Biopython code that builds the backbone (N, CA, C, O; Angstrom):
import numpy as np
from Bio.PDB.StructureBuilder import StructureBuilder

atoms = [
    (1, "MET", "N", (108.456, 93.873, 112.720)),
    (1, "MET", "CA", (108.042, 92.804, 111.839)),
    (1, "MET", "C", (108.112, 93.295, 110.402)),
    (1, "MET", "O", (107.488, 94.299, 110.059)),
    (2, "ARG", "N", (108.847, 92.615, 109.580)),
    (2, "ARG", "CA", (108.972, 92.964, 108.168)),
    (2, "ARG", "C", (107.967, 92.137, 107.385)),
    (2, "ARG", "O", (107.855, 90.930, 107.601)),
    (3, "ALA", "N", (107.251, 92.759, 106.495)),
    (3, "ALA", "CA", (106.241, 92.065, 105.687)),
    (3, "ALA", "C", (106.876, 91.603, 104.381)),
    (3, "ALA", "O", (107.450, 92.403, 103.642)),
    (4, "ARG", "N", (106.772, 90.339, 104.111)),
    (4, "ARG", "CA", (107.254, 89.820, 102.830)),
    (4, "ARG", "C", (106.244, 90.175, 101.756)),
    (4, "ARG", "O", (105.037, 90.033, 101.951)),
    (5, "ARG", "N", (106.743, 90.632, 100.635)),
    (5, "ARG", "CA", (105.870, 91.060, 99.541)),
    (5, "ARG", "C", (105.490, 89.898, 98.643)),
    (5, "ARG", "O", (106.260, 88.957, 98.448)),
    (6, "ARG", "N", (104.276, 89.987, 98.101)),
    (6, "ARG", "CA", (103.785, 89.007, 97.144)),
    (6, "ARG", "C", (103.316, 89.730, 95.900)),
    (6, "ARG", "O", (103.591, 90.917, 95.725)),
    (7, "ARG", "N", (102.617, 89.027, 95.042)),
    (7, "ARG", "CA", (102.122, 89.598, 93.791)),
    (7, "ARG", "C", (101.363, 90.896, 94.048)),
    (7, "ARG", "O", (100.751, 91.070, 95.102)),
    (8, "GLY", "N", (101.408, 91.799, 93.079)),
    (8, "GLY", "CA", (100.700, 93.061, 93.215)),
    (8, "GLY", "C", (101.293, 93.962, 94.280)),
    (8, "GLY", "O", (100.674, 94.950, 94.674)),
    (9, "ASN", "N", (102.476, 93.634, 94.744)),
    (9, "ASN", "CA", (103.184, 94.431, 95.752)),
    (9, "ASN", "C", (102.424, 94.539, 97.071)),
    (9, "ASN", "O", (102.622, 95.493, 97.823)),
    (10, "GLN", "N", (101.552, 93.564, 97.359)),
    (10, "GLN", "CA", (100.817, 93.527, 98.615)),
    (10, "GLN", "C", (101.429, 92.447, 99.508)),
    (10, "GLN", "O", (101.927, 91.438, 99.009)),
    (11, "PRO", "N", (101.393, 92.656, 100.811)),
    (11, "PRO", "CA", (101.931, 91.637, 101.723)),
    (11, "PRO", "C", (101.057, 90.383, 101.716)),
    (11, "PRO", "O", (99.952, 90.407, 101.173)),
    (12, "PRO", "N", (101.533, 89.300, 102.304)),
    (12, "PRO", "CA", (100.755, 88.061, 102.358)),
    (12, "PRO", "C", (99.449, 88.259, 103.138)),
    (12, "PRO", "O", (99.332, 89.184, 103.942)),
    (13, "PRO", "N", (98.464, 87.377, 102.890)),
    (13, "PRO", "CA", (97.148, 87.511, 103.525)),
    (13, "PRO", "C", (97.190, 87.612, 105.049)),
    (13, "PRO", "O", (96.407, 88.363, 105.629)),
    (14, "GLU", "N", (98.082, 86.877, 105.709)),
    (14, "GLU", "CA", (98.117, 86.928, 107.173)),
    (14, "GLU", "C", (98.579, 88.294, 107.685)),
    (14, "GLU", "O", (98.167, 88.723, 108.764)),
    (15, "VAL", "N", (99.423, 88.971, 106.925)),
    (15, "VAL", "CA", (99.872, 90.318, 107.311)),
    (15, "VAL", "C", (98.732, 91.315, 107.073)),
    (15, "VAL", "O", (98.502, 92.207, 107.889)),
    (16, "ILE", "N", (98.023, 91.157, 105.952)),
    (16, "ILE", "CA", (96.875, 92.022, 105.674)),
    (16, "ILE", "C", (95.830, 91.876, 106.781)),
    (16, "ILE", "O", (95.275, 92.874, 107.241)),
    (17, "LEU", "N", (95.560, 90.645, 107.209)),
    (17, "LEU", "CA", (94.590, 90.411, 108.276)),
    (17, "LEU", "C", (95.043, 91.053, 109.583)),
    (17, "LEU", "O", (94.232, 91.651, 110.290)),
    (18, "TYR", "N", (96.321, 90.938, 109.908)),
    (18, "TYR", "CA", (96.859, 91.556, 111.128)),
    (18, "TYR", "C", (96.637, 93.073, 111.093)),
    (18, "TYR", "O", (96.176, 93.661, 112.071)),
    (19, "ILE", "N", (96.969, 93.699, 109.958)),
    (19, "ILE", "CA", (96.823, 95.150, 109.823)),
    (19, "ILE", "C", (95.345, 95.538, 109.860)),
    (19, "ILE", "O", (94.982, 96.545, 110.469)),
    (20, "ALA", "N", (94.489, 94.738, 109.207)),
    (20, "ALA", "CA", (93.047, 95.015, 109.207)),
    (20, "ALA", "C", (92.488, 94.983, 110.629)),
    (20, "ALA", "O", (91.708, 95.855, 111.011)),
    (21, "ARG", "N", (92.882, 93.986, 111.405)),
    (21, "ARG", "CA", (92.425, 93.908, 112.803)),
    (21, "ARG", "C", (92.953, 95.089, 113.604)),
    (21, "ARG", "O", (92.214, 95.706, 114.372)),
    (22, "ARG", "N", (94.218, 95.399, 113.427)),
    (22, "ARG", "CA", (94.823, 96.517, 114.152)),
    (22, "ARG", "C", (94.102, 97.827, 113.832)),
    (22, "ARG", "O", (93.885, 98.657, 114.715)),
    (23, "ASP", "N", (93.732, 98.004, 112.555)),
    (23, "ASP", "CA", (93.098, 99.246, 112.108)),
    (23, "ASP", "C", (91.576, 99.213, 112.240)),
    (23, "ASP", "O", (90.893, 100.130, 111.784)),
    (24, "GLY", "N", (91.041, 98.154, 112.866)),
    (24, "GLY", "CA", (89.606, 98.055, 113.093)),
    (24, "GLY", "C", (88.794, 97.880, 111.817)),
    (24, "GLY", "O", (87.638, 98.299, 111.752)),
    (25, "PHE", "N", (89.395, 97.263, 110.801)),
    (25, "PHE", "CA", (88.721, 97.045, 109.516)),
    (25, "PHE", "C", (88.128, 98.345, 108.990)),
    (25, "PHE", "O", (87.005, 98.363, 108.485)),
    (26, "THR", "N", (88.885, 99.429, 109.108)),
    (26, "THR", "CA", (88.431, 100.750, 108.675)),
    (26, "THR", "C", (89.454, 101.347, 107.712)),
    (26, "THR", "O", (90.657, 101.331, 107.973)),
    (27, "CYS", "N", (88.957, 101.868, 106.605)),
    (27, "CYS", "CA", (89.821, 102.529, 105.622)),
    (27, "CYS", "C", (90.337, 103.825, 106.223)),
    (27, "CYS", "O", (89.552, 104.644, 106.700)),
    (28, "HIS", "N", (91.634, 104.015, 106.205)),
    (28, "HIS", "CA", (92.204, 105.233, 106.799)),
    (28, "HIS", "C", (91.969, 106.451, 105.919)),
    (28, "HIS", "O", (92.146, 107.578, 106.381)),
    (29, "ILE", "N", (91.574, 106.258, 104.662)),
    (29, "ILE", "CA", (91.365, 107.389, 103.756)),
    (29, "ILE", "C", (89.944, 107.941, 103.890)),
    (29, "ILE", "O", (89.761, 109.144, 104.074)),
    (30, "CYS", "N", (88.923, 107.050, 103.799)),
    (30, "CYS", "CA", (87.530, 107.527, 103.847)),
    (30, "CYS", "C", (86.875, 107.324, 105.209)),
    (30, "CYS", "O", (85.834, 107.917, 105.491)),
    (31, "GLY", "N", (87.476, 106.490, 106.054)),
    (31, "GLY", "CA", (86.944, 106.269, 107.388)),
    (31, "GLY", "C", (85.817, 105.250, 107.468)),
    (31, "GLY", "O", (85.260, 105.030, 108.544)),
    (32, "LEU", "N", (85.473, 104.626, 106.349)),
    (32, "LEU", "CA", (84.401, 103.638, 106.340)),
    (32, "LEU", "C", (84.955, 102.229, 106.524)),
    (32, "LEU", "O", (86.136, 101.968, 106.293)),
    (33, "GLY", "N", (84.079, 101.341, 106.941)),
    (33, "GLY", "CA", (84.452, 99.941, 107.081)),
    (33, "GLY", "C", (84.314, 99.222, 105.751)),
    (33, "GLY", "O", (84.472, 99.824, 104.688)),
    (34, "HIS", "N", (84.017, 97.930, 105.817)),
    (34, "HIS", "CA", (83.905, 97.102, 104.620)),
    (34, "HIS", "C", (82.781, 97.585, 103.723)),
    (34, "HIS", "O", (81.685, 97.886, 104.196)),
    (35, "LEU", "N", (83.054, 97.660, 102.432)),
    (35, "LEU", "CA", (82.049, 97.987, 101.440)),
    (35, "LEU", "C", (81.882, 96.782, 100.516)),
    (35, "LEU", "O", (82.874, 96.149, 100.156)),
    (36, "PRO", "N", (80.648, 96.450, 100.124)),
    (36, "PRO", "CA", (80.444, 95.315, 99.221)),
    (36, "PRO", "C", (81.239, 95.479, 97.927)),
    (36, "PRO", "O", (81.323, 96.579, 97.380)),
    (37, "HIS", "N", (81.807, 94.408, 97.452)),
    (37, "HIS", "CA", (82.573, 94.367, 96.207)),
    (37, "HIS", "C", (83.814, 95.259, 96.245)),
    (37, "HIS", "O", (84.306, 95.686, 95.201)),
    (38, "GLU", "N", (84.303, 95.530, 97.407)),
    (38, "GLU", "CA", (85.503, 96.362, 97.558)),
    (38, "GLU", "C", (86.615, 95.526, 98.171)),
    (38, "GLU", "O", (86.388, 94.814, 99.150)),
    (39, "GLU", "N", (87.785, 95.602, 97.620)),
    (39, "GLU", "CA", (88.912, 94.872, 98.166)),
    (39, "GLU", "C", (89.780, 95.814, 98.986)),
    (39, "GLU", "O", (89.893, 97.004, 98.693)),
    (40, "TRP", "N", (90.387, 95.248, 100.021)),
    (40, "TRP", "CA", (91.298, 96.009, 100.861)),
    (40, "TRP", "C", (92.674, 96.020, 100.217)),
    (40, "TRP", "O", (93.078, 95.061, 99.559)),
    (41, "GLU", "N", (93.375, 97.107, 100.415)),
    (41, "GLU", "CA", (94.782, 97.204, 100.034)),
    (41, "GLU", "C", (95.544, 97.731, 101.233)),
    (41, "GLU", "O", (94.982, 98.359, 102.129)),
    (42, "ILE", "N", (96.814, 97.463, 101.224)),
    (42, "ILE", "CA", (97.701, 97.992, 102.249)),
    (42, "ILE", "C", (98.533, 99.085, 101.607)),
    (42, "ILE", "O", (99.133, 98.884, 100.551)),
    (43, "GLU", "N", (98.564, 100.226, 102.241)),
    (43, "GLU", "CA", (99.406, 101.310, 101.725)),
    (43, "GLU", "C", (100.346, 101.775, 102.820)),
    (43, "GLU", "O", (100.141, 101.480, 103.998)),
    (44, "HIS", "N", (101.358, 102.490, 102.430)),
    (44, "HIS", "CA", (102.376, 102.937, 103.381)),
    (44, "HIS", "C", (102.046, 104.306, 103.951)),
    (44, "HIS", "O", (101.588, 105.187, 103.222)),
    (45, "ASN", "N", (102.272, 104.495, 105.244)),
    (45, "ASN", "CA", (102.159, 105.826, 105.862)),
    (45, "ASN", "C", (103.144, 106.763, 105.196)),
    (45, "ASN", "O", (102.779, 107.849, 104.748)),
    (46, "ILE", "N", (104.381, 106.343, 105.134)),
    (46, "ILE", "CA", (105.437, 107.082, 104.435)),
    (46, "ILE", "C", (105.823, 106.222, 103.239)),
    (46, "ILE", "O", (106.311, 105.104, 103.406)),
    (47, "ALA", "N", (105.609, 106.733, 102.049)),
    (47, "ALA", "CA", (105.878, 105.970, 100.834)),
    (47, "ALA", "C", (107.318, 105.464, 100.802)),
    (47, "ALA", "O", (108.240, 106.146, 101.251)),
    (48, "VAL", "N", (107.490, 104.276, 100.274)),
    (48, "VAL", "CA", (108.828, 103.696, 100.147)),
    (48, "VAL", "C", (109.698, 104.627, 99.295)),
    (48, "VAL", "O", (110.889, 104.787, 99.563)),
    (49, "ALA", "N", (109.103, 105.236, 98.277)),
    (49, "ALA", "CA", (109.834, 106.170, 97.413)),
    (49, "ALA", "C", (110.345, 107.390, 98.183)),
    (49, "ALA", "O", (111.302, 108.041, 97.764)),
    (50, "ASN", "N", (109.690, 107.697, 99.324)),
    (50, "ASN", "CA", (110.097, 108.833, 100.155)),
    (50, "ASN", "C", (110.893, 108.406, 101.376)),
    (50, "ASN", "O", (111.045, 109.172, 102.328)),
    (51, "GLY", "N", (111.400, 107.178, 101.344)),
    (51, "GLY", "CA", (112.231, 106.714, 102.458)),
    (51, "GLY", "C", (111.502, 105.868, 103.482)),
    (51, "GLY", "O", (112.099, 105.452, 104.474)),
    (52, "GLY", "N", (110.207, 105.604, 103.260)),
    (52, "GLY", "CA", (109.453, 104.746, 104.172)),
    (52, "GLY", "C", (109.940, 103.310, 104.083)),
    (52, "GLY", "O", (110.530, 102.904, 103.081)),
    (53, "ARG", "N", (109.692, 102.545, 105.135)),
    (53, "ARG", "CA", (110.160, 101.163, 105.164)),
    (53, "ARG", "C", (109.004, 100.204, 104.963)),
    (53, "ARG", "O", (107.843, 100.550, 105.183)),
    (54, "ASP", "N", (109.337, 99.003, 104.544)),
    (54, "ASP", "CA", (108.367, 97.934, 104.341)),
    (54, "ASP", "C", (108.126, 97.216, 105.652)),
    (54, "ASP", "O", (108.275, 95.996, 105.722)),
    (55, "LYS", "N", (107.761, 97.937, 106.680)),
    (55, "LYS", "CA", (107.493, 97.387, 108.006)),
    (55, "LYS", "C", (106.011, 97.546, 108.304)),
    (55, "LYS", "O", (105.367, 98.491, 107.848)),
    (56, "VAL", "N", (105.482, 96.603, 109.080)),
    (56, "VAL", "CA", (104.052, 96.627, 109.415)),
    (56, "VAL", "C", (103.664, 97.951, 110.060)),
    (56, "VAL", "O", (102.571, 98.455, 109.800)),
    (57, "ARG", "N", (104.510, 98.517, 110.879)),
    (57, "ARG", "CA", (104.154, 99.781, 111.548)),
    (57, "ARG", "C", (104.060, 100.955, 110.563)),
    (57, "ARG", "O", (103.529, 102.010, 110.910)),
    (58, "ASN", "N", (104.574, 100.777, 109.336)),
    (58, "ASN", "CA", (104.479, 101.809, 108.305)),
    (58, "ASN", "C", (103.384, 101.491, 107.289)),
    (58, "ASN", "O", (103.347, 102.095, 106.217)),
    (59, "MET", "N", (102.497, 100.556, 107.610)),
    (59, "MET", "CA", (101.443, 100.162, 106.690)),
    (59, "MET", "C", (100.079, 100.413, 107.315)),
    (59, "MET", "O", (99.918, 100.338, 108.533)),
    (60, "ARG", "N", (99.096, 100.713, 106.463)),
    (60, "ARG", "CA", (97.742, 100.940, 106.946)),
    (60, "ARG", "C", (96.738, 100.446, 105.913)),
    (60, "ARG", "O", (97.069, 100.247, 104.744)),
    (61, "LEU", "N", (95.517, 100.256, 106.368)),
    (61, "LEU", "CA", (94.460, 99.666, 105.563)),
    (61, "LEU", "C", (93.726, 100.729, 104.747)),
    (61, "LEU", "O", (93.462, 101.828, 105.233)),
    (62, "ALA", "N", (93.401, 100.385, 103.501)),
    (62, "ALA", "CA", (92.632, 101.292, 102.638)),
    (62, "ALA", "C", (91.787, 100.476, 101.674)),
    (62, "ALA", "O", (92.163, 99.369, 101.289)),
    (63, "HIS", "N", (90.640, 101.031, 101.284)),
    (63, "HIS", "CA", (89.878, 100.424, 100.193)),
    (63, "HIS", "C", (90.709, 100.575, 98.923)),
    (63, "HIS", "O", (91.410, 101.572, 98.750)),
    (64, "GLY", "N", (90.631, 99.604, 98.051)),
    (64, "GLY", "CA", (91.382, 99.679, 96.797)),
    (64, "GLY", "C", (91.050, 100.924, 96.001)),
    (64, "GLY", "O", (91.947, 101.588, 95.483)),
    (65, "SER", "N", (89.747, 101.253, 95.895)),
    (65, "SER", "CA", (89.338, 102.428, 95.118)),
    (65, "SER", "C", (89.812, 103.729, 95.775)),
    (65, "SER", "O", (90.208, 104.662, 95.075)),
    (66, "CYS", "N", (89.777, 103.800, 97.091)),
    (66, "CYS", "CA", (90.262, 105.004, 97.790)),
    (66, "CYS", "C", (91.757, 105.186, 97.555)),
    (66, "CYS", "O", (92.227, 106.296, 97.306)),
    (67, "ASN", "N", (92.486, 104.098, 97.636)),
    (67, "ASN", "CA", (93.932, 104.149, 97.462)),
    (67, "ASN", "C", (94.290, 104.571, 96.034)),
    (67, "ASN", "O", (95.208, 105.365, 95.830)),
    (68, "LYS", "N", (93.566, 104.043, 95.055)),
    (68, "LYS", "CA", (93.838, 104.426, 93.662)),
    (68, "LYS", "C", (93.483, 105.890, 93.418)),
    (68, "LYS", "O", (94.221, 106.604, 92.738)),
    (69, "GLU", "N", (92.349, 106.342, 93.975)),
    (69, "GLU", "CA", (91.928, 107.735, 93.803)),
    (69, "GLU", "C", (92.938, 108.682, 94.449)),
    (69, "GLU", "O", (93.265, 109.731, 93.895)),
    (70, "LYS", "N", (93.425, 108.297, 95.624)),
    (70, "LYS", "CA", (94.425, 109.111, 96.323)),
    (70, "LYS", "C", (95.699, 109.213, 95.495)),
    (70, "LYS", "O", (96.352, 110.256, 95.467)),
    (71, "GLY", "N", (96.044, 108.126, 94.827)),
    (71, "GLY", "CA", (97.256, 108.097, 94.013)),
    (71, "GLY", "C", (97.198, 108.988, 92.797)),
    (71, "GLY", "O", (98.237, 109.411, 92.290)),
    (72, "THR", "N", (95.991, 109.284, 92.314)),
    (72, "THR", "CA", (95.852, 110.120, 91.127)),
    (72, "THR", "C", (95.632, 111.581, 91.474)),
    (72, "THR", "O", (95.655, 112.445, 90.598)),
    (73, "ALA", "N", (95.419, 111.854, 92.753)),
    (73, "ALA", "CA", (95.137, 113.240, 93.168)),
    (73, "ALA", "C", (96.393, 114.070, 93.199)),
    (73, "ALA", "O", (96.342, 115.256, 93.525)),
]
sb = StructureBuilder()
sb.init_structure("model")
sb.init_model(0)
sb.init_chain("A")
sb.init_seg("    ")
for serial, (resi, resn, name, xyz) in enumerate(atoms, 1):
    if name == "N":
        sb.init_residue(resn, " ", resi, " ")
    sb.init_atom(name, np.array(xyz, "f"), 0.0, 1.0, " ", f" {name:<3s}", serial, name[0])
structure = sb.get_structure()
């Protein structure tokens, strides 16, 4: 299944929901579930820049803040 991209380079809401359910609504970076005032983001297991594909099987759930912090590390 290929995810069509929308604004902010995130897949459509129905794809995000599918991935969230698959991942048990758990951030793969910190291991926590939903946090108040925190938005979910989808990130790639293998970055597209490193040859990863825009496929659902290459995407995983992360808190927005965790994903941004990981990106600056």
